[in-house]
Structures are given as C-alpha cells and as structure tokens.
C-alpha positions as CSV (number, residue, x, y, z in Angstrom):
1,M,-28.2,36.8,36.8
2,K,-27.4,33.6,35.0
3,Y,-23.7,32.9,34.4
4,G,-21.9,30.4,31.9
5,K,-20.3,27.3,33.4
6,K,-16.7,28.6,33.3
7,Y,-17.7,31.9,34.9
8,S,-19.7,30.1,37.6
9,D,-16.7,27.8,38.3
10,S,-14.5,30.7,38.6
11,L,-16.7,32.3,41.2
12,K,-16.4,29.1,43.3
13,S,-12.6,29.2,43.2
14,Y,-12.3,32.1,45.7
15,D,-14.0,34.1,48.3
16,R,-15.8,37.1,46.6
17,A,-16.0,38.9,49.9
18,K,-12.4,38.7,50.7
19,T,-9.8,41.3,49.8
20,Y,-6.6,39.6,48.6
21,E,-2.9,40.7,48.6
22,A,-2.1,41.9,45.0
23,S,0.1,38.9,44.2
24,E,-2.6,36.4,45.3
25,A,-5.3,38.3,43.5
26,I,-3.3,38.3,40.3
27,G,-2.9,34.5,40.5
28,I,-6.7,34.1,41.1
29,V,-7.4,36.3,38.0
30,L,-4.9,34.3,35.8
31,N,-6.3,31.0,36.9
32,N,-9.7,32.1,36.0
33,A,-8.8,33.5,32.5
34,K,-10.1,30.5,30.7
35,A,-11.0,31.9,27.3
36,K,-9.2,30.7,24.1
37,F,-7.7,34.0,23.5
38,D,-5.0,35.8,25.5
39,E,-7.2,37.7,27.9
40,T,-6.4,41.2,29.0
41,V,-5.9,41.8,32.9
42,E,-7.6,45.0,33.9
43,I,-7.7,47.1,37.1
44,H,-10.6,49.1,38.3
45,I,-9.9,51.6,41.0
46,R,-12.6,53.6,42.9
47,L,-11.2,56.8,44.5
48,G,-12.5,59.0,47.2
49,V,-12.7,62.2,45.1
50,D,-15.5,64.2,43.4
51,P,-14.9,64.1,39.7
52,R,-17.3,67.0,39.2
53,Q,-14.7,69.2,40.9
54,A,-11.8,70.5,38.7
55,D,-9.4,70.4,41.6
56,Q,-10.1,66.7,42.3
57,Q,-9.3,65.4,38.9
58,V,-7.0,62.4,38.7
59,R,-5.3,61.9,35.3
60,G,-1.9,61.0,34.0
61,V,0.2,58.8,31.8
62,L,3.0,56.3,32.3
63,V,4.9,53.6,30.4
64,L,4.2,50.3,32.2
65,P,7.5,48.4,32.9
66,N,6.2,45.4,30.8
67,G,4.0,47.1,28.4
68,T,0.3,46.2,27.9
69,G,0.7,43.4,25.4
70,K,-1.3,45.3,22.7
71,T,0.4,47.0,19.8
72,K,-1.4,50.3,19.3
73,R,-1.8,51.9,15.9
74,V,-0.5,55.5,15.9
75,L,-1.5,58.3,13.6
76,V,0.7,61.4,13.6
77,V,-0.6,64.6,12.2
78,A,2.5,66.7,11.5
79,K,4.4,68.3,8.6
80,G,8.0,68.4,7.4
81,E,10.8,67.3,9.8
82,R,8.3,66.3,12.5
83,A,6.4,64.0,10.0
84,D,9.7,62.4,8.9
85,A,10.6,61.9,12.6
86,A,7.3,60.2,13.3
87,Q,7.8,57.9,10.3
88,A,11.4,57.0,11.4
89,A,10.0,56.3,15.0
90,G,7.5,53.7,13.7
91,A,4.2,55.6,13.3
92,D,1.7,53.6,11.5
93,F,0.1,56.6,9.7
94,V,1.6,60.1,9.1
95,G,0.0,63.0,7.4
96,A,-1.4,66.5,7.7
97,E,-4.7,68.1,6.5
98,E,-5.4,65.0,4.2
99,M,-5.6,62.7,7.3
100,I,-8.2,65.0,8.9
101,Q,-10.2,65.0,5.7
102,K,-10.0,61.2,5.5
103,I,-11.5,61.0,9.0
104,Q,-14.2,63.5,8.1
105,T,-15.2,62.2,4.7
106,E,-14.6,58.4,5.1
107,N,-15.3,58.0,8.7
108,W,-11.9,56.4,9.1
109,F,-10.6,55.3,12.4
110,G,-7.9,52.8,11.7
111,F,-5.7,54.0,14.7
112,D,-5.7,53.7,18.4
113,V,-3.8,56.9,19.3
114,M,-3.5,60.3,17.6
115,I,-0.3,62.5,18.3
116,T,0.2,65.9,16.8
117,T,2.3,69.0,17.1
118,P,1.0,72.1,18.7
119,D,1.1,74.1,15.3
120,M,-1.4,71.5,13.9
121,M,-3.9,71.6,16.7
122,G,-6.0,74.1,14.8
123,V,-6.4,71.6,12.1
124,V,-7.1,68.7,14.4
125,G,-9.6,70.8,16.3
126,R,-11.9,70.9,13.3
127,I,-12.9,67.4,14.2
128,G,-12.9,67.6,17.9
129,R,-16.4,66.7,18.2
130,I,-15.7,63.4,16.3
131,L,-12.5,62.6,18.1
132,G,-13.6,63.7,21.7
133,P,-16.3,61.1,22.3
134,K,-14.0,58.3,21.0
135,G,-11.3,59.3,23.5
136,L,-9.0,60.1,20.5
137,M,-8.5,63.8,20.9
138,P,-4.8,64.7,21.3
139,N,-4.0,66.4,24.7
140,P,-0.8,68.0,26.1
141,K,-1.6,66.3,29.4
142,S,-1.4,62.8,27.9
143,G,1.8,63.7,25.9
144,T,0.0,63.6,22.5
145,V,0.4,67.1,21.7
146,T,4.2,67.6,21.5
147,M,7.0,68.9,19.2
148,D,8.8,65.6,20.1
149,V,6.6,63.3,18.2
150,A,9.3,60.6,17.9
151,K,9.5,60.2,21.6
152,A,5.7,60.2,21.8
153,V,5.5,57.4,19.3
154,A,8.1,55.4,20.9
155,E,6.3,55.6,24.3
156,V,3.1,54.6,22.9
157,K,4.6,51.5,21.2
158,A,6.5,50.7,24.5
159,G,3.2,50.4,26.3
160,K,2.1,53.8,27.5
161,V,-1.2,54.0,29.1
162,E,-3.3,56.9,30.1
163,Y,-5.3,56.8,33.3
164,R,-8.2,59.2,34.2
165,L,-11.4,59.2,36.3
166,D,-14.7,58.4,34.7
167,K,-18.0,60.1,35.9
168,T,-18.3,57.6,38.8
169,A,-14.8,58.3,40.2
170,I,-13.4,55.0,38.9
171,I,-10.2,54.6,36.9
172,H,-10.1,51.6,34.4
173,C,-6.9,50.6,32.9
174,P,-5.2,47.4,31.3
175,I,-2.2,46.2,33.1
176,G,-1.1,43.3,30.7
177,K,-2.1,40.0,29.2
178,K,-2.7,36.6,30.8
179,S,0.5,35.4,28.9
180,F,2.6,37.9,30.8
181,G,2.4,35.7,34.1
182,Q,2.0,36.8,37.6
183,E,5.3,38.6,38.2
184,K,5.2,40.9,35.1
185,I,1.6,41.9,35.9
186,L,2.4,42.6,39.4
187,E,5.2,45.0,38.3
188,N,2.8,46.7,36.0
189,F,0.2,46.9,39.0
190,N,2.6,48.5,41.4
191,A,3.9,50.9,38.7
192,L,0.4,52.1,38.0
193,M,-0.8,52.2,41.7
194,D,2.4,54.3,42.5
195,A,1.5,56.8,39.9
196,I,-2.1,57.1,40.9
197,V,-1.1,57.5,44.7
198,K,1.3,60.2,43.7
199,A,-1.5,61.9,41.6
200,K,-3.7,62.3,44.7
201,P,-5.2,65.9,44.4
202,A,-4.5,68.2,47.5
203,A,-8.3,68.8,47.5
204,A,-9.1,65.2,48.2
205,K,-10.2,64.4,51.7
206,G,-10.7,61.2,53.6
207,Q,-10.0,57.8,52.2
208,Y,-8.3,58.1,48.7
209,L,-8.2,54.5,47.7
210,K,-11.8,53.2,48.1
211,S,-11.5,49.9,46.4
212,I,-9.2,48.0,43.8
213,T,-10.7,45.3,41.7
214,L,-8.7,43.0,39.2
215,T,-10.4,41.1,36.5
216,S,-9.6,39.4,33.1
217,T,-11.6,40.1,29.9
218,M,-14.1,37.3,30.6
219,G,-13.5,36.5,34.3
220,P,-14.9,37.8,37.4
221,G,-13.5,40.6,39.6
222,V,-11.2,40.0,42.5
223,K,-10.8,42.6,45.3
224,T,-7.2,43.5,46.1
225,T,-5.1,45.9,48.2
226,Y,-2.2,48.1,47.5
227,S,0.4,49.0,50.1
228,K,3.8,50.5,49.9
C-alpha cells in the first residue's frame, strides 16, 4: 500500500512492532498529527469477548474528564415541562411529533444525539429503522431515554461518550483533540480504560484486553498498554 509523505515519515518515527506506555504512545500520536486541522485522537480496544453472546456485551457511557473537544448538537423529543427544561439546559433542538415528522419527510439529521422521555418512545419508535443504522436511536443504557432531560443534555455537552463493541469485538472511541495536549488526553485515556475494565462481563474468559491502539485522524496507529 502506498502512503503519502507525511504518513510515511510518521511510520519511520517509532517502532510499529513495539507496545509503548500510554503516556509515550500519546506523545508519538500527537507528534504525528500533522494535518492542518485539529485532529481527533482515537482509541481502538480489542477485547477477548464474543460479541455474538448476549452475556458478553460491553457497553456503557461516561463523561470524559476533559471532554472530547467536539460540541455535539442535541435534539430532545419531549413535551411540556421536560421540553422547557431541555431548552434551558442548552439543547439545540426541542420538539415532539413535529421533529419526528421532519426527520421522516425531510430526511433531516442536523443533530448528533437524540434524547427523549420514556413517554415519547412510542413516537420515536416509528422511525427506529431510520435512526438505528445511524446510531441515533435513544436507549436507556446510554442515558438518552430519561425523565431528567436537562441532566442528559448537560452530560452530552460536557463530553459524554458511549463505548460499545462492534461485530469484531473492538471498541472505537474518541478521547480528545490534538490541541488538548498529552496530559489531558492521558486523563481521558485512563478514565475510559477504567470504565471498560470495570465493565468486563462475568462470562468473559481468558485475556480481556487483547490490544489497545491509539491514533489520530490522519496518523498511523501506535500500540499501547494499560495498567492500574
């Protein structure tokens, strides 16, 4: 495979076969984030679980200590006092049936997260087939189906991330921006890894953390370790 000059230079700057301590790995990733925009730093964690088994799912949410560096647009589907609370908490869009209709008829997806109240799930469920594949369907496990919509909006705006296994038993998650610097990204790294270790399913056997790779948007992956 042919790489660009910046990418090729990045590959020469470290040992691709080596597994680095987290702090050092983050430093390498930041040094190799050479794009003209503020690259996102991402983590990719391969777990020793079987994602086909219901009792081996790994999924959860947490607010990263330093956020993600991305301001997410929030749509709240609610009525009455809950709608007012969402508006006051800083939701970008608030509405009820008319928002569902807008998504259906206009193919509108000007939001990153949808939050709703339990009583509105019947309405939201009408477009589940549209929201599901895009990862936008509200879910109680991710805190996006709740009566406390104000708290949910505040958490999303503060940098809440959801982590979940994909079909190949890998979790992909952003942990900050290049501009954060090494220390803040390390704090986010440790917070996320703590949560994933605590979320280990009882049914999981053998080695749980198979591999951890850090990368920036345009840079190569760097293998790292986690220890507590």
